[in-house]
PDB file of N, CA, C and O in Angstrom:
ATOM      1  N   MET A   1      39.683  -0.549 -14.516  1.00  0.00           N
ATOM      2  CA  MET A   1      38.991   0.875 -14.303  1.00  0.00           C
ATOM      3  C   MET A   1      39.591   1.976 -15.120  1.00  0.00           C
ATOM      4  O   MET A   1      40.753   2.352 -14.964  1.00  0.00           O
ATOM      5  N   ALA A   2      38.732   2.498 -16.029  1.00  0.00           N
ATOM      6  CA  ALA A   2      39.047   3.530 -17.106  1.00  0.00           C
ATOM      7  C   ALA A   2      39.666   4.723 -16.218  1.00  0.00           C
ATOM      8  O   ALA A   2      39.172   5.225 -15.208  1.00  0.00           O
ATOM      9  N   VAL A   3      40.993   5.077 -16.920  1.00  0.00           N
ATOM     10  CA  VAL A   3      41.716   6.487 -16.344  1.00  0.00           C
ATOM     11  C   VAL A   3      40.639   7.557 -16.211  1.00  0.00           C
ATOM     12  O   VAL A   3      40.297   8.115 -15.168  1.00  0.00           O
ATOM     13  N   ASP A   4      40.109   7.773 -17.576  1.00  0.00           N
ATOM     14  CA  ASP A   4      39.322   9.058 -17.736  1.00  0.00           C
ATOM     15  C   ASP A   4      37.934   9.001 -18.189  1.00  0.00           C
ATOM     16  O   ASP A   4      37.493   9.415 -19.261  1.00  0.00           O
ATOM     17  N   PRO A   5      37.214   8.354 -17.097  1.00  0.00           N
ATOM     18  CA  PRO A   5      35.735   7.719 -17.620  1.00  0.00           C
ATOM     19  C   PRO A   5      34.526   8.800 -18.009  1.00  0.00           C
ATOM     20  O   PRO A   5      34.164   9.853 -17.485  1.00  0.00           O
ATOM     21  N   LEU A   6      34.153   8.184 -18.961  1.00  0.00           N
ATOM     22  CA  LEU A   6      32.947   8.947 -19.851  1.00  0.00           C
ATOM     23  C   LEU A   6      31.731   8.768 -19.211  1.00  0.00           C
ATOM     24  O   LEU A   6      30.803   9.568 -19.330  1.00  0.00           O
ATOM     25  N   ILE A   7      31.679   7.642 -18.458  1.00  0.00           N
ATOM     26  CA  ILE A   7      30.529   6.988 -17.985  1.00  0.00           C
ATOM     27  C   ILE A   7      30.886   6.715 -16.359  1.00  0.00           C
ATOM     28  O   ILE A   7      31.837   5.956 -16.169  1.00  0.00           O
ATOM     29  N   GLU A   8      30.232   7.247 -15.210  1.00  0.00           N
ATOM     30  CA  GLU A   8      30.785   6.721 -13.807  1.00  0.00           C
ATOM     31  C   GLU A   8      29.482   6.546 -13.204  1.00  0.00           C
ATOM     32  O   GLU A   8      28.859   7.603 -13.105  1.00  0.00           O
ATOM     33  N   LEU A   9      28.741   5.253 -12.662  1.00  0.00           N
ATOM     34  CA  LEU A   9      28.035   5.282 -11.850  1.00  0.00           C
ATOM     35  C   LEU A   9      28.357   4.525 -10.557  1.00  0.00           C
ATOM     36  O   LEU A   9      28.839   3.398 -10.667  1.00  0.00           O
ATOM     37  N   ARG A  10      28.141   5.022  -9.391  1.00  0.00           N
ATOM     38  CA  ARG A  10      28.439   4.633  -8.097  1.00  0.00           C
ATOM     39  C   ARG A  10      27.473   4.429  -7.258  1.00  0.00           C
ATOM     40  O   ARG A  10      26.765   5.429  -7.149  1.00  0.00           O
ATOM     41  N   ASP A  11      26.997   3.149  -6.324  1.00  0.00           N
ATOM     42  CA  ASP A  11      26.070   2.909  -5.542  1.00  0.00           C
ATOM     43  C   ASP A  11      24.782   2.718  -6.085  1.00  0.00           C
ATOM     44  O   ASP A  11      23.885   2.644  -5.245  1.00  0.00           O
ATOM     45  N   VAL A  12      24.427   2.612  -7.368  1.00  0.00           N
ATOM     46  CA  VAL A  12      23.059   2.564  -8.051  1.00  0.00           C
ATOM     47  C   VAL A  12      21.993   1.637  -7.297  1.00  0.00           C
ATOM     48  O   VAL A  12      22.167   0.419  -7.269  1.00  0.00           O
ATOM     49  N   ASN A  13      21.249   2.039  -6.886  1.00  0.00           N
ATOM     50  CA  ASN A  13      20.038   1.227  -6.025  1.00  0.00           C
ATOM     51  C   ASN A  13      18.819   1.621  -6.964  1.00  0.00           C
ATOM     52  O   ASN A  13      18.805   2.670  -7.607  1.00  0.00           O
ATOM     53  N   LYS A  14      18.013   0.878  -6.978  1.00  0.00           N
ATOM     54  CA  LYS A  14      16.605   0.497  -7.390  1.00  0.00           C
ATOM     55  C   LYS A  14      15.699  -0.066  -6.397  1.00  0.00           C
ATOM     56  O   LYS A  14      16.000  -1.183  -5.973  1.00  0.00           O
ATOM     57  N   HIS A  15      14.728   0.450  -5.980  1.00  0.00           N
ATOM     58  CA  HIS A  15      13.460  -0.071  -5.160  1.00  0.00           C
ATOM     59  C   HIS A  15      12.152   0.077  -5.700  1.00  0.00           C
ATOM     60  O   HIS A  15      11.811   1.212  -6.032  1.00  0.00           O
ATOM     61  N   TYR A  16      11.315  -0.922  -5.854  1.00  0.00           N
ATOM     62  CA  TYR A  16       9.840  -0.948  -6.493  1.00  0.00           C
ATOM     63  C   TYR A  16       9.063  -0.946  -5.192  1.00  0.00           C
ATOM     64  O   TYR A  16       8.578  -1.990  -4.755  1.00  0.00           O
ATOM     65  N   GLY A  17       8.962   0.017  -4.677  1.00  0.00           N
ATOM     66  CA  GLY A  17       8.110   0.150  -3.173  1.00  0.00           C
ATOM     67  C   GLY A  17       9.206  -0.793  -2.415  1.00  0.00           C
ATOM     68  O   GLY A  17      10.422  -0.621  -2.496  1.00  0.00           O
ATOM     69  N   GLU A  18       8.595  -1.766  -1.706  1.00  0.00           N
ATOM     70  CA  GLU A  18       9.320  -2.609  -0.646  1.00  0.00           C
ATOM     71  C   GLU A  18      10.731  -3.187  -1.341  1.00  0.00           C
ATOM     72  O   GLU A  18      11.898  -2.885  -1.089  1.00  0.00           O
ATOM     73  N   PRO A  19      10.077  -4.307  -2.488  1.00  0.00           N
ATOM     74  CA  PRO A  19      11.360  -4.964  -3.065  1.00  0.00           C
ATOM     75  C   PRO A  19      12.597  -3.725  -3.399  1.00  0.00           C
ATOM     76  O   PRO A  19      12.322  -2.625  -3.878  1.00  0.00           O
ATOM     77  N   HIS A  20      14.000  -4.185  -3.029  1.00  0.00           N
ATOM     78  CA  HIS A  20      15.191  -3.703  -3.518  1.00  0.00           C
ATOM     79  C   HIS A  20      15.710  -4.611  -4.632  1.00  0.00           C
ATOM     80  O   HIS A  20      16.138  -5.750  -4.450  1.00  0.00           O
ATOM     81  N   VAL A  21      15.640  -4.099  -5.586  1.00  0.00           N
ATOM     82  CA  VAL A  21      15.964  -4.913  -6.755  1.00  0.00           C
ATOM     83  C   VAL A  21      17.470  -4.765  -7.548  1.00  0.00           C
ATOM     84  O   VAL A  21      18.048  -5.625  -8.212  1.00  0.00           O
ATOM     85  N   LEU A  22      17.785  -3.742  -7.323  1.00  0.00           N
ATOM     86  CA  LEU A  22      19.519  -3.275  -7.444  1.00  0.00           C
ATOM     87  C   LEU A  22      19.890  -2.996  -6.292  1.00  0.00           C
ATOM     88  O   LEU A  22      19.270  -2.460  -5.373  1.00  0.00           O
ATOM     89  N   TRP A  23      21.184  -3.466  -6.368  1.00  0.00           N
ATOM     90  CA  TRP A  23      22.028  -3.182  -4.864  1.00  0.00           C
ATOM     91  C   TRP A  23      23.223  -2.941  -5.174  1.00  0.00           C
ATOM     92  O   TRP A  23      23.962  -3.872  -5.494  1.00  0.00           O
ATOM     93  N   ASP A  24      23.681  -1.602  -5.146  1.00  0.00           N
ATOM     94  CA  ASP A  24      24.850  -1.010  -4.953  1.00  0.00           C
ATOM     95  C   ASP A  24      25.764  -1.074  -6.135  1.00  0.00           C
ATOM     96  O   ASP A  24      26.982  -1.063  -5.955  1.00  0.00           O
ATOM     97  N   VAL A  25      25.246  -1.139  -7.339  1.00  0.00           N
ATOM     98  CA  VAL A  25      25.736  -1.065  -8.692  1.00  0.00           C
ATOM     99  C   VAL A  25      26.704  -0.435  -8.712  1.00  0.00           C
ATOM    100  O   VAL A  25      26.563   0.418  -7.835  1.00  0.00           O
ATOM    101  N   ASP A  26      28.154  -0.253  -9.447  1.00  0.00           N
ATOM    102  CA  ASP A  26      29.128   0.484  -9.602  1.00  0.00           C
ATOM    103  C   ASP A  26      29.344  -0.140 -11.264  1.00  0.00           C
ATOM    104  O   ASP A  26      29.314  -1.317 -11.623  1.00  0.00           O
ATOM    105  N   LEU A  27      29.583   1.187 -12.159  1.00  0.00           N
ATOM    106  CA  LEU A  27      30.261   0.861 -13.360  1.00  0.00           C
ATOM    107  C   LEU A  27      30.899   1.920 -13.718  1.00  0.00           C
ATOM    108  O   LEU A  27      30.493   3.034 -13.384  1.00  0.00           O
ATOM    109  N   THR A  28      32.015   1.740 -14.463  1.00  0.00           N
ATOM    110  CA  THR A  28      32.894   2.776 -15.172  1.00  0.00           C
ATOM    111  C   THR A  28      33.096   2.384 -16.517  1.00  0.00           C
ATOM    112  O   THR A  28      33.501   1.264 -16.830  1.00  0.00           O
ATOM    113  N   VAL A  29      32.740   3.554 -17.555  1.00  0.00           N
ATOM    114  CA  VAL A  29      33.268   3.079 -18.788  1.00  0.00           C
ATOM    115  C   VAL A  29      34.038   4.121 -19.282  1.00  0.00           C
ATOM    116  O   VAL A  29      33.736   5.267 -18.950  1.00  0.00           O
ATOM    117  N   GLY A  30      35.111   3.895 -20.119  1.00  0.00           N
ATOM    118  CA  GLY A  30      35.933   4.775 -20.642  1.00  0.00           C
ATOM    119  C   GLY A  30      35.785   4.871 -22.103  1.00  0.00           C
ATOM    120  O   GLY A  30      35.335   3.901 -22.713  1.00  0.00           O
ATOM    121  N   LYS A  31      36.200   6.204 -22.872  1.00  0.00           N
ATOM    122  CA  LYS A  31      36.376   6.202 -24.108  1.00  0.00           C
ATOM    123  C   LYS A  31      36.922   5.143 -24.637  1.00  0.00           C
ATOM    124  O   LYS A  31      38.022   4.676 -24.342  1.00  0.00           O
ATOM    125  N   GLY A  32      35.928   4.620 -25.675  1.00  0.00           N
ATOM    126  CA  GLY A  32      36.577   3.647 -26.626  1.00  0.00           C
ATOM    127  C   GLY A  32      36.128   2.366 -25.925  1.00  0.00           C
ATOM    128  O   GLY A  32      36.240   1.342 -26.599  1.00  0.00           O
ATOM    129  N   GLU A  33      35.737   2.270 -24.934  1.00  0.00           N
ATOM    130  CA  GLU A  33      35.524   0.974 -24.468  1.00  0.00           C
ATOM    131  C   GLU A  33      33.885   0.252 -24.733  1.00  0.00           C
ATOM    132  O   GLU A  33      32.956   1.059 -24.764  1.00  0.00           O
ATOM    133  N   ALA A  34      33.660  -0.768 -24.861  1.00  0.00           N
ATOM    134  CA  ALA A  34      32.289  -1.431 -25.072  1.00  0.00           C
ATOM    135  C   ALA A  34      31.815  -2.242 -23.876  1.00  0.00           C
ATOM    136  O   ALA A  34      32.520  -3.124 -23.385  1.00  0.00           O
ATOM    137  N   VAL A  35      30.670  -1.944 -23.440  1.00  0.00           N
ATOM    138  CA  VAL A  35      30.483  -2.635 -22.367  1.00  0.00           C
ATOM    139  C   VAL A  35      29.151  -3.663 -22.382  1.00  0.00           C
ATOM    140  O   VAL A  35      28.218  -3.123 -22.975  1.00  0.00           O
ATOM    141  N   ALA A  36      28.805  -5.086 -21.852  1.00  0.00           N
ATOM    142  CA  ALA A  36      27.845  -5.593 -22.177  1.00  0.00           C
ATOM    143  C   ALA A  36      27.308  -5.980 -20.856  1.00  0.00           C
ATOM    144  O   ALA A  36      28.149  -6.181 -19.979  1.00  0.00           O
ATOM    145  N   VAL A  37      26.147  -6.111 -20.574  1.00  0.00           N
ATOM    146  CA  VAL A  37      25.655  -6.094 -19.209  1.00  0.00           C
ATOM    147  C   VAL A  37      24.738  -7.697 -19.613  1.00  0.00           C
ATOM    148  O   VAL A  37      23.876  -7.739 -20.491  1.00  0.00           O
ATOM    149  N   ILE A  38      25.084  -8.707 -18.910  1.00  0.00           N
ATOM    150  CA  ILE A  38      24.713 -10.263 -19.199  1.00  0.00           C
ATOM    151  C   ILE A  38      23.960 -10.726 -17.650  1.00  0.00           C
ATOM    152  O   ILE A  38      24.229 -10.335 -16.514  1.00  0.00           O
ATOM    153  N   GLY A  39      23.015 -11.625 -18.086  1.00  0.00           N
ATOM    154  CA  GLY A  39      22.787 -12.454 -16.904  1.00  0.00           C
ATOM    155  C   GLY A  39      21.498 -12.927 -17.249  1.00  0.00           C
ATOM    156  O   GLY A  39      20.882 -12.470 -18.213  1.00  0.00           O
ATOM    157  N   PRO A  40      21.042 -13.853 -16.482  1.00  0.00           N
ATOM    158  CA  PRO A  40      19.587 -14.798 -16.981  1.00  0.00           C
ATOM    159  C   PRO A  40      18.876 -13.868 -16.594  1.00  0.00           C
ATOM    160  O   PRO A  40      19.101 -12.899 -15.869  1.00  0.00           O
ATOM    161  N   SER A  41      17.510 -14.421 -17.421  1.00  0.00           N
ATOM    162  CA  SER A  41      16.130 -13.729 -17.160  1.00  0.00           C
ATOM    163  C   SER A  41      16.078 -13.548 -15.736  1.00  0.00           C
ATOM    164  O   SER A  41      16.561 -14.381 -14.968  1.00  0.00           O
ATOM    165  N   GLY A  42      15.347 -12.186 -15.238  1.00  0.00           N
ATOM    166  CA  GLY A  42      15.016 -11.744 -14.010  1.00  0.00           C
ATOM    167  C   GLY A  42      16.196 -11.174 -13.240  1.00  0.00           C
ATOM    168  O   GLY A  42      16.002 -10.802 -12.082  1.00  0.00           O
ATOM    169  N   SER A  43      17.552 -11.061 -13.854  1.00  0.00           N
ATOM    170  CA  SER A  43      18.577 -10.795 -13.112  1.00  0.00           C
ATOM    171  C   SER A  43      18.619  -9.318 -13.102  1.00  0.00           C
ATOM    172  O   SER A  43      19.548  -8.974 -12.371  1.00  0.00           O
ATOM    173  N   GLY A  44      17.999  -8.292 -13.609  1.00  0.00           N
ATOM    174  CA  GLY A  44      18.171  -6.900 -13.558  1.00  0.00           C
ATOM    175  C   GLY A  44      18.429  -6.051 -14.690  1.00  0.00           C
ATOM    176  O   GLY A  44      18.191  -4.847 -14.786  1.00  0.00           O
ATOM    177  N   ARG A  45      18.956  -6.841 -15.551  1.00  0.00           N
ATOM    178  CA  ARG A  45      19.525  -6.117 -17.036  1.00  0.00           C
ATOM    179  C   ARG A  45      18.514  -4.871 -17.416  1.00  0.00           C
ATOM    180  O   ARG A  45      18.932  -3.725 -17.583  1.00  0.00           O
ATOM    181  N   SER A  46      17.257  -5.213 -17.520  1.00  0.00           N
ATOM    182  CA  SER A  46      16.494  -4.253 -17.896  1.00  0.00           C
ATOM    183  C   SER A  46      16.316  -3.002 -16.854  1.00  0.00           C
ATOM    184  O   SER A  46      16.452  -1.799 -17.075  1.00  0.00           O
ATOM    185  N   THR A  47      15.990  -3.637 -15.730  1.00  0.00           N
ATOM    186  CA  THR A  47      15.991  -2.381 -14.617  1.00  0.00           C
ATOM    187  C   THR A  47      17.010  -1.663 -14.575  1.00  0.00           C
ATOM    188  O   THR A  47      16.797  -0.483 -14.297  1.00  0.00           O
ATOM    189  N   PHE A  48      18.298  -2.036 -14.797  1.00  0.00           N
ATOM    190  CA  PHE A  48      19.361  -1.132 -14.649  1.00  0.00           C
ATOM    191  C   PHE A  48      19.484  -0.162 -15.813  1.00  0.00           C
ATOM    192  O   PHE A  48      19.896   0.992 -15.690  1.00  0.00           O
ATOM    193  N   ARG A  49      19.080  -0.738 -16.984  1.00  0.00           N
ATOM    194  CA  ARG A  49      19.131   0.116 -18.209  1.00  0.00           C
ATOM    195  C   ARG A  49      18.275   1.268 -18.165  1.00  0.00           C
ATOM    196  O   ARG A  49      18.639   2.321 -18.689  1.00  0.00           O
ATOM    197  N   ARG A  50      16.987   1.140 -17.490  1.00  0.00           N
ATOM    198  CA  ARG A  50      15.834   1.887 -17.407  1.00  0.00           C
ATOM    199  C   ARG A  50      16.170   2.989 -16.153  1.00  0.00           C
ATOM    200  O   ARG A  50      15.786   4.148 -15.997  1.00  0.00           O
ATOM    201  N   THR A  51      17.026   2.150 -15.356  1.00  0.00           N
ATOM    202  CA  THR A  51      17.235   3.374 -14.205  1.00  0.00           C
ATOM    203  C   THR A  51      18.314   4.102 -14.285  1.00  0.00           C
ATOM    204  O   THR A  51      18.476   5.011 -13.471  1.00  0.00           O
ATOM    205  N   VAL A  52      19.244   3.849 -15.265  1.00  0.00           N
ATOM    206  CA  VAL A  52      20.500   4.962 -15.566  1.00  0.00           C
ATOM    207  C   VAL A  52      19.867   5.602 -16.977  1.00  0.00           C
ATOM    208  O   VAL A  52      20.323   6.734 -17.134  1.00  0.00           O
ATOM    209  N   ASP A  53      19.171   5.307 -17.792  1.00  0.00           N
ATOM    210  CA  ASP A  53      18.692   5.961 -19.057  1.00  0.00           C
ATOM    211  C   ASP A  53      17.253   5.708 -18.894  1.00  0.00           C
ATOM    212  O   ASP A  53      16.966   4.696 -19.533  1.00  0.00           O
ATOM    213  N   PRO A  54      16.038   6.306 -18.192  1.00  0.00           N
ATOM    214  CA  PRO A  54      14.975   5.844 -18.269  1.00  0.00           C
ATOM    215  C   PRO A  54      14.313   6.610 -20.007  1.00  0.00           C
ATOM    216  O   PRO A  54      13.546   6.018 -20.767  1.00  0.00           O
ATOM    217  N   SER A  55      14.804   7.790 -20.199  1.00  0.00           N
ATOM    218  CA  SER A  55      14.441   7.895 -21.523  1.00  0.00           C
ATOM    219  C   SER A  55      14.818   7.068 -22.744  1.00  0.00           C
ATOM    220  O   SER A  55      14.385   7.234 -23.884  1.00  0.00           O
ATOM    221  N   GLY A  56      15.510   6.340 -22.419  1.00  0.00           N
ATOM    222  CA  GLY A  56      16.115   5.362 -23.626  1.00  0.00           C
ATOM    223  C   GLY A  56      17.125   6.219 -24.844  1.00  0.00           C
ATOM    224  O   GLY A  56      17.450   5.814 -25.960  1.00  0.00           O
ATOM    225  N   HIS A  57      17.419   7.351 -24.259  1.00  0.00           N
ATOM    226  CA  HIS A  57      18.034   8.178 -25.358  1.00  0.00           C
ATOM    227  C   HIS A  57      19.726   7.636 -25.128  1.00  0.00           C
ATOM    228  O   HIS A  57      20.479   8.359 -25.781  1.00  0.00           O
ATOM    229  N   PHE A  58      20.251   6.859 -24.579  1.00  0.00           N
ATOM    230  CA  PHE A  58      21.601   6.922 -24.483  1.00  0.00           C
ATOM    231  C   PHE A  58      22.207   6.246 -25.456  1.00  0.00           C
ATOM    232  O   PHE A  58      23.412   6.458 -25.589  1.00  0.00           O
ATOM    233  N   ALA A  59      21.607   5.363 -26.290  1.00  0.00           N
ATOM    234  CA  ALA A  59      22.387   5.093 -27.175  1.00  0.00           C
ATOM    235  C   ALA A  59      22.402   5.884 -28.491  1.00  0.00           C
ATOM    236  O   ALA A  59      23.032   5.534 -29.489  1.00  0.00           O
ATOM    237  N   ARG A  60      21.565   7.100 -28.381  1.00  0.00           N
ATOM    238  CA  ARG A  60      21.682   8.074 -29.451  1.00  0.00           C
ATOM    239  C   ARG A  60      22.675   8.951 -29.171  1.00  0.00           C
ATOM    240  O   ARG A  60      23.217   9.548 -30.101  1.00  0.00           O
ATOM    241  N   LEU A  61      23.069   9.165 -27.839  1.00  0.00           N
ATOM    242  CA  LEU A  61      24.075   9.701 -27.315  1.00  0.00           C
ATOM    243  C   LEU A  61      25.465   9.112 -27.615  1.00  0.00           C
ATOM    244  O   LEU A  61      26.403   9.855 -27.905  1.00  0.00           O
ATOM    245  N   CYS A  62      25.562   8.109 -27.561  1.00  0.00           N
ATOM    246  CA  CYS A  62      26.647   7.165 -27.723  1.00  0.00           C
ATOM    247  C   CYS A  62      26.885   7.418 -29.335  1.00  0.00           C
ATOM    248  O   CYS A  62      28.038   7.101 -29.627  1.00  0.00           O
ATOM    249  N   ASP A  63      26.360   7.751 -30.121  1.00  0.00           N
ATOM    250  CA  ASP A  63      26.678   7.952 -31.527  1.00  0.00           C
ATOM    251  C   ASP A  63      27.502   9.437 -31.869  1.00  0.00           C
ATOM    252  O   ASP A  63      28.027   9.747 -32.938  1.00  0.00           O
ATOM    253  N   HIS A  64      27.432  10.263 -30.566  1.00  0.00           N
ATOM    254  CA  HIS A  64      28.046  11.394 -31.010  1.00  0.00           C
ATOM    255  C   HIS A  64      29.251  11.535 -29.783  1.00  0.00           C
ATOM    256  O   HIS A  64      29.737  12.621 -29.470  1.00  0.00           O
ATOM    257  N   LEU A  65      29.553  10.500 -29.286  1.00  0.00           N
ATOM    258  CA  LEU A  65      30.996  10.642 -28.547  1.00  0.00           C
ATOM    259  C   LEU A  65      32.306  10.246 -29.139  1.00  0.00           C
ATOM    260  O   LEU A  65      33.344  10.394 -28.494  1.00  0.00           O
TER     261      LEU A  65
END
């Protein structure tokens, strides 16, 4: 875990009506760290990204850190 986190997410959950598609996701990213979210098709990678960055602007923000 990063000592001084730039990004810290705790207990991220996502529902599409009744289906609960993301369960209690935690993520901590420190300055200088690179993170890749991997998994098979249908595992929730894109749902996670859209949940924490709905505008899609996070990549642009990272260029300025």
